[in-house]
C-alpha positions, 0 to 999 in steps of 0.5 A, a space after each residue: 331052242 338052245 340052238 336056235 336063241 344062238 342063231 338070232 343073237 348075231 342077226 339081231 346083232 346086225 339088224 340093230 348095228 344098220 341101225 344105228 348106223 342111220 340105215 333105217 332112220 335116214 329119209 330122203 336127200 341132206 338138208 346140203 342138196 336139197 337146199 342145193 337142188 331147191 336152187 336149180 329147178 328156181 334157175 332151170 325156171 321150174 318153180 312150181 317144182 321148187 314149191 314142193 321145197 317147202 314146208 308142209 305148213 307153208 305149203 298150206 298157207 301159199 297156193 303153189 300157182 301164186 308162188 311159182 307165178 311169183 317166182 317167174 315173174 321175178 327182175 333176177 334171173 339167179 344163174 347157178 348156185 352153190 352151198 356155200 357152209 349150215 350150221 345146225 342148231 339142232 338135229 332137225 334145224 338148219 341153217 343153210 349159205 348159198 352163194 348164188 349167180 343171177 343177172 339183172 335188168 336195171 334200167 334203161 341206158 344201161 347196156 344189159 344186164 347186171 351180174 353179182 352174186 348174192 349169199 342167199 341165207 335158209 332155215 331149213 325144217 327137217 319133217 318127218 324125216 324129209 328136210 324142207 324150206 321154211 321161208 321167212 316171209 
């Protein structure tokens, strides 16, 4: 019996070390990865897939088809996204800033689209181990 306790102790310590290192506590990708991936889906005209990155509460009040249609019919065409920075006031909330390059067709008389860059500020919440974007509206 004493030998079983001696063998059990190292196994228990290894298990605890794995948990404290985040081995079992983390689920899904980081907030940075998820924020960039959501924009990459929008850039690739996959708004229905980007919808899955929105908080469950937002999705419960905004139908997927309406969201996808609204995002797909905007006059702006997003071209590239890059993570600028993030600030996390607590373990389950982050404010992420992304640099988004885009093109916009303006009124008649302007030859071709106008290109520019914008900083998008987004709030992200970790819910049940997964990061989700909470739109401002």
